[in-house]
C-alpha positions in Angstrom: 4.5 -41.8 39.1 7.3 -40.8 36.7 4.9 -38.4 34.9 4.1 -36.7 38.2 7.8 -36.3 39.1 8.5 -34.9 35.6 5.6 -32.5 36.0 6.9 -31.4 39.4 10.4 -30.9 38.0 9.0 -28.9 35.0 7.0 -26.7 37.4 10.1 -26.2 39.5 12.2 -25.3 36.5 9.5 -22.8 35.4 9.4 -21.2 38.8 13.3 -21.0 38.8 13.2 -19.4 35.3 10.5 -16.9 36.4 12.6 -16.1 39.5 15.7 -15.5 37.4 13.7 -13.4 34.9 12.3 -11.2 37.6 15.7 -10.8 39.2 17.0 -9.5 35.8 14.2 -7.0 35.2 15.7 -3.9 33.5 15.2 -0.4 34.9 13.3 0.9 31.8 12.4 4.6 31.5 12.3 5.1 35.3 16.0 4.4 35.4 16.6 6.5 32.3 15.3 9.7 33.8 18.6 10.7 35.3 20.3 9.8 32.0 18.1 12.2 30.1 18.8 14.9 32.6 22.6 14.3 32.5 22.6 14.2 28.7 20.8 17.6 28.7 23.1 19.3 31.1 26.3 17.9 29.6 25.3 19.0 26.2 24.2 22.4 27.5 27.8 23.2 28.4 29.3 21.6 25.3 27.1 23.3 22.8 27.2 26.7 24.5 31.0 26.6 24.1 30.9 25.2 20.6 28.8 28.0 19.1 30.9 30.6 20.8 34.4 29.2 20.2 34.9 30.6 16.6 34.1 34.1 17.9 36.4 33.5 20.9 39.2 32.3 18.7 38.9 35.3 16.4 38.1 38.0 18.9 40.2 36.9 21.9 42.9 34.6 20.5 43.2 36.5 17.2 43.0 33.6 14.8 42.0 34.3 11.2 38.7 32.8 9.8 40.3 29.7 8.4 42.4 29.1 11.6 39.4 29.5 13.8 37.3 27.2 11.7 40.1 24.5 11.6 40.7 24.7 15.3 37.0 24.3 16.0 36.6 21.4 13.6 39.7 19.7 15.0 38.4 20.1 18.5 35.0 18.7 17.5 36.6 15.8 15.6 38.8 14.9 18.6 35.8 15.0 20.9 33.9 12.5 18.9 37.0 10.4 18.3 37.7 10.1 22.0 34.2 8.7 22.6 36.0 5.4 21.6 38.1 5.8 24.8 35.0 6.0 27.0 33.4 3.2 25.2 36.4 0.9 25.5 36.9 1.6 29.2 33.3 1.1 30.0 33.2 -2.2 28.1 36.5 -3.5 29.6 37.5 -2.0 32.9 34.8 0.0 34.6 31.0 0.1 34.7 29.3 2.5 32.4 28.1 4.7 35.3 31.6 4.9 36.8 33.0 5.8 33.4 30.4 8.6 33.0 31.3 10.1 36.4 35.0 10.1 35.8 34.9 11.7 32.4 32.3 14.1 33.5 34.7 15.3 36.2 37.4 15.8 33.6 34.9 17.9 31.5 34.1 20.1 34.5 37.9 20.7 35.1 38.4 21.6 31.5 35.5 24.2 31.6 37.1 25.7 34.7 40.4 26.1 33.0 38.8 27.7 29.9 36.8 30.1 32.1 40.0 31.2 33.9 41.8 31.9 30.6 38.8 33.7 29.1 38.6 36.0 32.1 42.3 36.7 32.7 43.8 39.2 30.2 47.5 38.2 30.8 46.6 34.6 29.8 45.5 35.8 26.4 47.7 36.7 23.4 48.4 40.3 22.3 47.1 41.3 18.8 49.7 40.2 16.2 51.8 38.2 18.6 50.1 34.8 17.9 49.2 32.1 20.3 52.4 30.7 21.8 54.1 29.8 25.0 52.1 29.3 28.2 49.0 30.9 26.6 49.1 28.2 23.9 49.6 25.4 26.4 46.7 26.5 28.6 44.4 27.0 25.5 45.1 23.6 24.0 45.3 21.6 27.3 41.9 23.0 28.3 40.4 22.4 24.9 41.5 18.8 24.6 40.8 18.0 28.2 37.3 19.1 27.4 37.3 16.9 24.3 38.4 13.9 26.4 35.8 14.5 29.1 32.9 15.1 26.7 34.0 12.2 24.4 34.2 9.8 27.3 30.8 10.7 28.5 29.3 10.2 25.0 31.0 6.8 24.7 29.4 5.4 27.9 26.2 7.4 28.6 24.2 6.1 25.6 24.8 2.4 26.2 24.2 3.0 29.9 20.6 4.1 29.1 20.1 1.4 26.4 21.1 -1.3 28.9 17.9 -0.5 30.9 15.8 -2.3 28.2 15.7 -6.0 27.3 16.1 -6.3 23.6 14.9 -9.9 23.7 11.6 -8.8 25.0 9.4 -7.6 22.1 7.7 -4.9 24.2 11.0 -3.6 25.6 12.6 -3.8 22.1 10.1 -1.2 21.0 10.8 0.9 24.1 14.5 0.8 23.2 13.9 2.6 19.9 11.8 5.1 21.8 14.7 5.6 24.2 17.1 6.7 21.5 14.6 9.2 20.2 14.0 10.7 23.7 17.8 10.7 24.4 18.4 12.8 21.3 15.5 15.1 22.3 17.1 15.5 25.8 20.5 16.4 24.2 18.7 18.8 21.9 16.8 20.6 24.6 20.0 20.8 26.7 21.9 22.3 23.8 19.1 24.8 23.1 18.9 25.9 26.7 22.7 26.3 26.7 22.5 28.6 23.7 19.7 30.6 25.2 21.9 31.3 28.3 24.1 33.5 26.1 23.4 37.1 25.2 20.5 36.7 22.8 19.7 40.3 21.9 21.3 43.6 21.0 18.6 46.1 21.9 15.4 44.2 21.6 15.4 42.5 18.1 18.8 41.4 16.8 19.9 37.8 17.4 23.7 37.4 17.8 25.6 35.0 15.6 26.4 32.5 18.4 22.7 31.9 18.9 22.0 31.0 15.2 22.8 27.3 15.7 19.8 27.0 18.1 17.6 27.0 14.9 18.3 23.3 14.0 17.9 22.4 17.7 14.5 24.2 17.7 13.4 22.2 14.7 14.6 18.9 16.3 12.9 19.6 19.6 9.6 20.1 17.8 9.9 17.3 15.2 11.3 14.5 17.4 8.1 14.2 19.5 6.1 14.3 16.2 8.3 11.6 14.7 7.9 9.4 17.7 4.2 10.0 18.4 2.8 10.3 14.9 5.2 9.0 12.2 6.4 5.8 13.9 2.8 4.5 14.7 1.7 5.4 11.2 4.7 3.8 9.4 4.5 0.8 11.7 1.0 0.0 10.4 2.3 0.0 6.8 5.7 -1.7 7.2 5.0 -3.9 10.2 8.4 -2.8 11.6 8.3 -1.7 15.3 10.4 1.4 14.6 8.3 2.4 11.6 11.3 2.2 9.2 14.6 0.3 9.7 17.7 2.0 11.1 19.5 2.0 7.8 16.5 3.5 6.0 16.5 6.3 8.6 20.2 6.9 8.0 19.6 7.1 4.3 16.9 9.8 4.7 19.3 11.8 6.9 22.1 11.6 4.2 19.7 12.9 1.5 18.6 15.8 3.7 22.2 16.6 4.6 23.0 17.1 0.9 20.0 19.3 0.5 21.0 21.5 3.5 24.4 22.1 1.9 22.9 23.1 -1.4 20.5 25.5 0.3 23.4 26.9 2.4 25.2 27.7 -0.8 22.2 29.6 -2.3 21.7 31.5 1.0 25.4 32.4 1.2 25.4 33.6 -2.4 22.4 35.8 -1.7 24.0 37.2 1.4 27.3 37.9 -0.4 25.6 39.6 -3.3 23.6 41.8 -1.0 26.7 42.7 1.0 28.4 43.9 -2.2 25.3 45.7 -3.4 24.3 47.4 -0.2 26.6 46.6 2.8 24.5 48.8 5.1 21.3 46.7 4.4 22.2 43.0 4.9 19.7 40.2 4.5 17.8 38.9 7.5 19.6 36.4 9.7 16.4 34.2 9.5 17.4 33.2 5.9 19.8 30.9 7.7 16.9 29.0 9.2 16.3 27.1 6.0 19.7 25.4 5.9 19.9 25.0 9.7 16.4 23.6 9.8 17.0 21.0 7.1 20.3 20.1 8.7 18.6 19.6 12.1 16.1 17.2 10.6 18.9 15.3 8.8 20.7 14.9 12.2 17.4 13.7 13.7 17.2 10.8 11.2 20.9 10.0 11.0 22.1 10.0 14.6 19.3 8.0 16.1 19.4 5.5 13.3 23.1 4.9 13.8 22.9 4.8 17.6 20.2 2.2 17.5 21.9 0.2 14.7 25.3 0.0 16.4 23.9 -0.8 19.8 21.6 -3.6 18.6 24.1 -5.2 16.3 27.0 -5.3 18.8 28.0 -8.2 20.9 27.1 -7.8 24.6 30.7 -7.2 25.6 31.2 -4.4 23.0 28.0 -2.3 23.1 29.7 0.8 24.4 32.5 0.7 21.9 30.1 -0.1 19.0 27.8 2.7 19.9 30.8 5.0 19.9 31.2 4.3 16.2 28.3 6.7 15.7 30.4 9.5 17.1 33.4 8.2 15.1 31.6 8.9 11.8 31.1 12.5 13.0 34.8 12.7 13.9 35.8 11.6 10.4 33.6 14.3 9.0 35.1 17.1 11.1 38.7 16.0 10.3 37.9 15.7 6.6 36.5 19.2 6.7 39.8 20.6 8.0 41.6 18.8 5.2 39.1 20.1 2.7 39.5 23.7 3.8 43.3 23.5 3.6 43.4 21.6 0.2 40.7 23.8 -1.4 42.5 27.0 -0.3 45.8 25.7 -1.7 44.2 24.6 -5.0 42.0 27.7 -5.6 45.0 30.0 -4.8 46.8 28.5 -7.7 44.2 27.8 -10.3 41.6 30.7 -10.0 42.2 33.7 -12.2 42.2 36.0 -9.2 44.7 33.8 -7.3 42.5 34.2 -4.3 41.5 31.4 -1.9 37.9 30.4 -1.5 38.1 30.8 2.3 40.5 33.7 3.0 41.4 36.1 5.7 39.0 37.9 8.0 36.6 39.3 5.3 33.9 36.8 4.6 32.6 39.0 1.8 35.8 38.5 -0.1 35.6 34.7 0.3 33.7 32.3 -1.9 32.0 30.3 0.9 29.1 29.4 -1.4 31.4 27.4 -3.6 32.6 25.5 -0.6 29.0 24.7 0.4 28.2 23.4 -3.1 31.4 21.3 -3.0 30.1 19.7 0.2 26.7 19.2 -1.4 28.2 17.3 -4.3 30.4 15.3 -1.9 27.3 14.5 0.2 25.5 13.2 -2.9 28.4 11.0 -3.7 28.5 9.8 -0.1 24.8 8.9 -0.3 25.1 6.9 -3.5 28.1 5.0 -2.0 26.0 4.3 1.1 23.1 3.1 -1.1 25.5 0.8 -2.9 26.7 -0.6 0.4 23.1 -1.1 1.6 22.2 -3.0 -1.5 25.3 -5.2 -0.9 24.3 -5.5 2.7 24.7 -9.0 4.1 22.1 -10.4 6.5 22.4 -12.9 9.2 21.2 -16.4 8.2 17.4 -16.3 8.4 15.6 -18.4 11.0 12.5 -20.4 10.1 9.5 -18.1 9.9 11.4 -15.0 9.2 10.7 -12.8 6.1 13.1 -10.4 4.4 12.3 -6.7 4.4 14.2 -3.8 3.0 17.4 -3.2 4.9 16.6 -5.8 7.5 15.2 -9.1 8.6 11.6 -9.1 10.0 10.9 -11.7 12.6 7.6 -13.2 13.8 8.0 -11.6 17.2 7.8 -8.2 15.5 11.4 -7.3 16.1 13.9 -6.3 13.4 17.4 -7.5 13.2 20.1 -6.1 10.9 23.6 -7.4 10.3 26.3 -6.1 8.1 29.9 -6.8 7.1 30.0 -3.3 5.6 31.8 -0.6 7.6 29.7 2.5 8.0 30.7 5.5 6.0 31.7 8.9 7.5 28.6 10.9 7.1 29.2 14.3 8.7 31.7 16.0 6.4 28.9 18.4 5.5 28.6 19.5 9.2 31.9 21.4 9.1 30.8 25.0 9.0 27.4 24.6 10.6 
């Protein structure tokens, strides 16, 4: 009799657990469709402005080359830094969806202000007068309101989508890795579409400078599906890891490619500069830039997804938005460091070079030595990779459970999921993205 009662109780508990499980079913990819669309449209406006801002700063606001570059990198760095604000608010005070909507509204307001200033002549500075007074206030308020809005959306949108998958379910854990790949693809396609909305031709052949950054986006839009549909299943058979390779391995590949892209950028710039001095009326083709931009795009494909997935999976449930924002924080560090590097290198080279000329000077790019700056970033990227590799070797794992086996950069579990844990802070990885 006692056994029957115990069996009935067990059956009742199983039904209760099954009912609770069904009530907690995640939204999955069906719920993520609107997130992919939102990510695409948000990045469409952001990238379309980013690739045009240097020309806007120089041609309309009358900054010099260094000033325009520093203003853009400061803006980009602030945008990614403020993703922490969105992440913190969505973890602490508001839902992730509400946070996205509020910061999205701020982003729209900022774009409206920028449009008004760009289309109103008396809200722009005169040549030689500098940006000051009300013109300066409107410019920087609109820029950094855009940074706040875009950063806040970034800090809450990614975890909102990732929350639609149950990481404790082996099948959905694999789907979570796929989500991060498709999210980056959505962002890429939105950015590419935004760039294509600009004037793409002079006559019928020439591509304007603002459209050049669509090259890495084009590479990413092609290679991301190939990575997800071909590479991951192939690598999974070899490594037994659901994502093919671990998140930290993916980041490492991206760091190597980032260093390569900077070295290639230096070679291409040297070729462009030599040709400009030799025959200024017969410049090299703009498609030479496709090499550095293509490699850089592939590097981003490995690094960003690896970091997003790593920070989301390893964070406590109450800090997933803030932790995911650390991915954007690494980019923020890179952009701010770039501004520092430009200022320091200009100050040093003006003093120590025989010509007493800065590497990055004035309005004439042909008088600058941009190729040296690219090679400096390549060397810095190599040092960054070896420091990252040292940190990965020193990487500390969570205590292993019975039946687990250790794999490179992670702990492989019997349920075919991978867990990674570290007491090592992630390194800033995007210093090389400064002038891309």
